[in-house]
C-alpha positions as CSV (number, residue, x, y, z in Angstrom):
1,X,110.2,134.1,85.3
2,X,107.7,132.4,87.6
3,X,105.5,129.7,86.1
4,X,102.5,131.9,87.0
5,X,101.8,135.6,87.6
6,X,99.1,134.8,90.1
7,X,99.9,136.3,93.5
8,X,98.6,134.8,96.7
9,X,96.2,137.6,97.2
10,X,94.7,137.2,93.7
11,X,94.6,133.4,94.1
12,X,92.7,133.7,97.4
13,X,90.1,136.0,95.8
14,X,89.7,133.5,92.9
15,X,89.3,130.6,95.3
16,X,86.6,132.3,97.3
17,X,84.3,132.1,94.3
18,X,85.2,128.4,93.8
19,X,85.5,127.0,97.3
20,X,82.7,127.9,99.7
21,X,84.9,127.0,102.7
22,X,87.4,129.7,101.9
23,X,85.7,132.7,103.4
24,X,86.9,136.3,103.3
25,X,88.0,136.0,107.0
26,X,90.0,132.9,106.3
27,X,91.6,134.5,103.3
28,X,92.6,137.4,105.6
29,X,94.2,135.1,108.1
30,X,96.3,133.3,105.4
31,X,97.3,136.7,104.0
32,X,98.5,137.8,107.4
33,X,100.4,134.6,107.9
34,X,102.1,135.2,104.5
35,X,103.0,138.8,105.6
36,X,104.5,137.5,108.8
37,X,106.4,134.9,106.9
38,X,108.0,137.6,104.7
39,X,109.1,139.5,107.7
40,X,110.5,136.4,109.4
41,X,112.3,135.4,106.2
42,X,113.9,138.8,105.9
43,X,115.0,138.8,109.6
44,X,116.5,135.3,109.2
45,X,118.8,136.5,106.4
46,X,120.3,139.2,108.7
47,X,120.1,137.5,112.1
48,X,123.9,136.9,112.3
49,X,124.6,140.5,111.6
50,X,122.4,141.7,114.5
51,X,123.3,139.2,117.2
52,X,120.0,137.5,116.9
53,X,121.3,133.9,116.8
54,X,121.8,131.7,119.8
55,X,119.8,130.9,122.9
56,X,117.8,133.2,125.2
57,X,118.7,131.2,128.3
58,X,115.0,130.3,128.8
59,X,112.9,127.2,128.2
60,X,109.4,127.1,126.6
61,X,106.3,125.2,127.8
62,X,107.8,122.1,126.1
63,X,110.9,122.2,128.4
64,X,113.0,123.0,125.3
65,X,115.7,125.7,125.1
66,X,114.4,128.8,123.4
67,X,116.4,130.3,120.5
68,X,116.2,134.1,120.2
69,X,114.6,133.7,116.8
70,X,112.0,131.3,118.2
71,X,110.9,134.1,120.5
72,X,111.1,136.7,117.8
73,X,109.0,134.7,115.3
74,X,106.3,134.1,117.9
75,X,106.3,137.8,118.7
76,X,105.9,138.7,115.1
77,X,102.9,136.4,114.6
78,X,101.2,137.8,117.8
79,X,101.9,141.4,116.8
80,X,100.5,140.9,113.3
81,X,97.2,139.4,114.6
82,X,96.9,141.8,117.5
83,X,97.3,144.6,115.0
84,X,94.4,143.1,113.0
85,X,92.2,142.6,116.1
86,X,89.2,140.4,115.6
87,X,90.6,138.4,112.6
88,X,91.2,135.5,114.9
89,X,89.9,134.9,118.5
90,X,92.9,133.1,119.9
91,X,96.4,132.0,119.1
92,X,98.0,128.8,120.4
93,X,101.7,128.7,120.0
94,X,104.5,126.3,120.9
95,X,106.2,129.3,122.5
96,X,103.3,130.2,124.8
97,X,102.2,128.3,127.9
98,X,98.5,129.4,127.5
99,X,96.4,130.4,124.5
100,X,96.5,134.1,123.7
101,X,93.0,135.6,123.3
102,X,93.1,138.3,120.6
103,X,90.8,141.2,121.3
104,X,88.8,142.8,118.5
105,X,88.3,146.5,117.8
106,X,85.4,148.2,119.7
107,X,82.1,147.3,118.0
108,X,83.7,144.8,115.6
109,X,82.3,141.4,115.1
110,X,84.6,138.8,116.8
111,X,86.6,136.5,114.6
112,X,85.4,132.9,114.1
113,X,88.8,131.2,114.0
114,X,91.7,130.1,116.2
115,X,95.3,130.0,114.9
116,X,97.7,127.2,116.0
117,X,101.4,127.9,115.4
118,X,104.9,126.4,115.5
119,X,106.4,129.8,114.8
120,X,109.9,128.5,113.9
121,X,110.3,124.8,113.4
122,X,113.8,123.4,113.3
123,X,115.3,126.4,115.1
124,X,118.3,124.3,116.2
125,X,119.4,124.5,112.5
126,X,119.8,128.3,112.7
127,X,123.4,128.6,113.9
128,X,124.4,126.3,111.0
129,X,122.5,128.4,108.4
130,X,120.2,125.5,107.5
131,X,116.5,125.4,106.6
132,X,113.7,126.3,109.1
133,X,110.0,126.8,108.8
134,X,106.7,128.0,110.3
135,X,103.7,125.7,110.6
136,X,100.1,126.9,111.0
137,X,96.7,125.3,111.5
138,X,93.3,127.1,111.5
139,X,90.2,125.9,113.3
140,X,86.7,127.4,113.5
141,X,85.7,128.3,117.0
142,X,82.5,129.6,118.6
143,X,81.9,131.7,121.7
144,X,84.4,133.3,124.0
145,X,87.8,131.8,124.3
146,X,89.2,131.8,127.8
147,X,93.0,131.5,128.0
148,X,92.7,129.2,131.1
149,X,90.1,127.0,129.5
150,X,91.4,125.0,126.6
151,X,88.3,122.8,125.9
152,X,86.8,124.9,123.1
153,X,90.2,124.8,121.3
154,X,90.6,121.0,121.3
155,X,89.7,120.0,117.8
156,X,90.4,116.9,115.6
157,X,92.8,117.4,112.7
158,X,90.0,116.4,110.3
159,X,88.1,119.6,111.5
160,X,90.8,122.0,110.3
161,X,89.5,124.6,107.9
162,X,93.1,125.4,106.7
163,X,96.7,124.5,107.3
164,X,100.0,125.2,105.9
165,X,103.6,126.2,106.4
166,X,106.3,128.7,105.3
167,X,109.7,127.2,104.4
168,X,112.7,129.4,104.7
169,X,115.4,128.0,102.5
170,X,117.1,129.0,99.2
171,X,113.6,130.3,98.4
172,X,110.9,131.3,100.8
173,X,107.9,129.0,100.0
174,X,104.4,129.0,101.4
175,X,102.2,125.9,101.1
176,X,98.6,125.7,102.2
177,X,95.3,123.8,101.9
178,X,91.7,124.6,102.7
179,X,90.6,121.1,101.9
180,X,90.4,121.6,98.2
181,X,93.9,120.8,97.0
182,X,97.4,121.8,98.0
183,X,98.9,125.0,96.6
184,X,102.5,126.3,96.7
185,X,103.7,129.8,96.4
186,X,107.2,131.1,96.1
187,X,108.3,134.6,97.3
188,X,109.3,136.8,94.4
189,X,111.6,139.2,96.2
190,X,111.5,141.6,93.2
191,X,107.8,142.4,93.8
192,X,107.6,141.4,97.4
193,X,104.7,138.9,96.7
194,X,104.2,135.2,97.0
195,X,103.5,133.9,93.5
196,X,101.8,130.6,92.6
197,X,104.4,128.0,91.8
198,X,102.4,124.7,92.2
199,X,98.7,123.9,92.0
200,X,96.8,120.8,93.4
201,X,100.1,119.1,94.3
202,X,100.1,115.3,94.3
203,X,102.8,113.1,95.8
204,X,103.9,109.7,94.5
205,X,102.2,106.6,96.1
206,X,105.7,105.4,97.1
207,X,109.0,107.2,97.5
208,X,112.7,106.3,97.5
209,X,113.7,108.3,100.6
210,X,113.0,108.0,104.3
211,X,113.7,110.5,107.1
212,X,114.3,109.6,110.8
213,X,116.6,110.6,113.7
214,X,118.3,107.2,113.6
215,X,120.4,108.1,116.7
216,X,117.2,107.0,118.6
217,X,117.1,103.6,116.9
218,X,117.8,101.7,120.2
219,X,114.9,103.5,121.9
220,X,112.3,102.6,119.3
221,X,109.7,99.8,119.6
222,X,110.7,96.6,117.7
223,X,108.1,97.2,114.9
224,X,109.6,100.6,114.1
225,X,113.1,99.1,114.1
226,X,112.0,96.3,111.7
227,X,110.4,98.9,109.3
228,X,113.6,100.9,109.1
229,X,115.6,97.7,108.6
230,X,113.2,96.9,105.8
231,X,113.8,100.3,104.2
232,X,117.6,99.7,104.4
233,X,117.4,96.2,102.8
234,X,118.3,95.8,99.1
235,X,115.4,94.7,96.9
236,X,115.2,95.9,93.3
237,X,111.5,95.0,92.9
238,X,110.4,97.5,95.6
239,X,113.1,100.1,94.9
240,X,115.0,99.4,98.1
241,X,117.2,100.4,99.8
242,X,115.7,103.8,100.4
243,X,118.1,106.8,100.8
244,X,118.2,108.3,104.2
245,X,117.8,112.1,104.5
246,X,117.2,113.9,107.8
247,X,117.5,117.7,108.2
248,X,116.4,118.3,111.7
249,X,113.6,120.5,110.4
250,X,110.2,118.8,110.2
251,X,108.8,121.2,107.6
252,X,111.8,120.7,105.3
253,X,111.7,116.9,105.4
254,X,107.9,116.8,104.9
255,X,108.2,119.3,102.0
256,X,110.8,117.0,100.4
257,X,108.2,114.1,100.5
258,X,105.3,116.3,99.3
259,X,107.3,117.0,96.2
260,X,109.1,113.7,95.7
261,X,107.5,111.0,97.8
262,X,108.9,109.1,100.8
263,X,108.3,108.7,104.5
264,X,109.1,110.7,107.6
265,X,109.2,109.0,111.0
266,X,109.3,110.4,114.5
267,X,107.9,107.5,116.5
268,X,107.3,107.2,120.2
269,X,110.1,105.5,122.2
270,X,109.7,102.5,124.5
271,X,110.1,104.8,127.5
272,X,108.2,107.7,125.9
273,X,105.4,106.2,123.9
274,X,103.5,109.5,123.7
275,X,106.1,110.8,121.2
276,X,107.7,114.2,120.8
277,X,105.9,116.2,118.1
278,X,102.9,118.3,118.9
279,X,99.6,117.2,117.6
280,X,97.7,120.4,117.0
281,X,100.3,122.6,115.4
282,X,102.8,120.1,113.9
283,X,101.3,116.7,113.1
284,X,97.7,117.7,112.4
285,X,98.4,120.5,109.9
286,X,101.1,118.6,108.1
287,X,98.9,115.6,108.0
288,X,96.1,117.6,106.5
289,X,98.4,118.9,103.7
290,X,99.9,115.5,103.0
291,X,96.5,113.7,102.8
292,X,95.2,116.4,100.5
293,X,98.1,115.5,98.2
294,X,97.3,111.8,98.3
295,X,99.5,110.7,101.2
296,X,98.9,109.5,104.8
297,X,99.6,110.7,108.3
298,X,99.5,108.2,111.2
299,X,100.8,107.4,114.6
300,X,101.4,103.9,113.3
301,X,98.1,102.7,114.8
302,X,95.7,105.6,114.3
303,X,95.1,108.3,111.6
304,X,96.4,111.6,112.9
305,X,93.2,113.5,111.7
306,X,91.0,111.3,113.9
307,X,92.6,112.0,117.2
308,X,90.7,114.2,119.6
309,X,93.3,116.2,121.6
310,X,93.3,116.3,125.4
311,X,95.6,119.4,125.6
312,X,96.7,122.1,123.1
313,X,100.3,121.0,123.6
314,X,99.7,117.3,123.4
315,X,102.5,115.2,121.9
316,X,102.1,112.4,119.4
317,X,104.2,109.9,117.4
318,X,104.2,110.7,113.7
319,X,104.7,108.7,110.5
320,X,103.8,110.8,107.4
321,X,104.4,110.6,103.7
322,X,103.5,108.5,100.7
323,X,100.4,106.4,101.0
324,X,102.1,103.0,100.4
325,X,105.1,103.8,102.6
326,X,103.1,104.9,105.6
327,X,100.8,101.8,105.1
328,X,103.9,99.6,105.1
329,X,105.1,101.2,108.3
330,X,101.7,100.6,109.9
331,X,102.0,96.9,109.0
332,X,105.3,96.5,110.8
333,X,104.2,98.5,113.8
334,X,100.9,96.6,114.2
335,X,102.6,93.2,113.8
336,X,103.2,92.0,117.3
337,X,106.2,89.7,116.4
């Protein structure tokens, strides 16, 4: 039995009376994301049976090889919101070069929000039947959104009205925040609904685990190397060494730290200081969630939520997790030794 009988739909209705920022329209958007997450989760379980695994042979705007299910997940999100025309004005996705303007029904009031998506994070894990996820960020926008003009979509992370992710693992889990705490829902397949499984989540100030792609160690700036060396050192007073856990899925690793504490690093490299992860639909939404749970999200020198993007697909270094662990990383990175 679930710890709660509260479904996501009922929870959102309740929260609308308690949290003024959670409008009816915003609740609709989260509900449509949850619906799409259910469909993606179902298709993932059967992908190998229908020849849906593997690469399409194309590359996306990021220059990355596109998995068939990357394309399919993006298609499902766009179809859902086009079918609910007017709920959002525009969709920005990792899998689309330009923002997609979503038309409303004739005579309908246009939506007041833009949706930013990583439709299927960690898709390189798919062939090995490992965990993947979807990340979303929602911003309020005004006026007409032109696909060729990104300016009105460039918002700081601190201005998000909602953010969250769907994690497809042993259970399908949806986590979201609207700036009034972090809530977790688990898909009850018996009733086909997301059911509340965690309220106002808080993470430990310090963890015992770190996550980083250590094959890039030689490419990192010295401050990052020194921080990872520090985590590996033995020191009982500070609970070191930390255990190393890296899944190749950003959502999965951040979810581990949301529930148990620790620190995730995807720093810039000496030759690529801009980093790899995307600000608006990876770093910023996950940073919003983690900070609502008491953690921190940083580039090592600047808080993620304070950065004004210059492009919707802008890349950024990311250090995210428990407050003390991220703070310690910043100390090493900002020390010019």
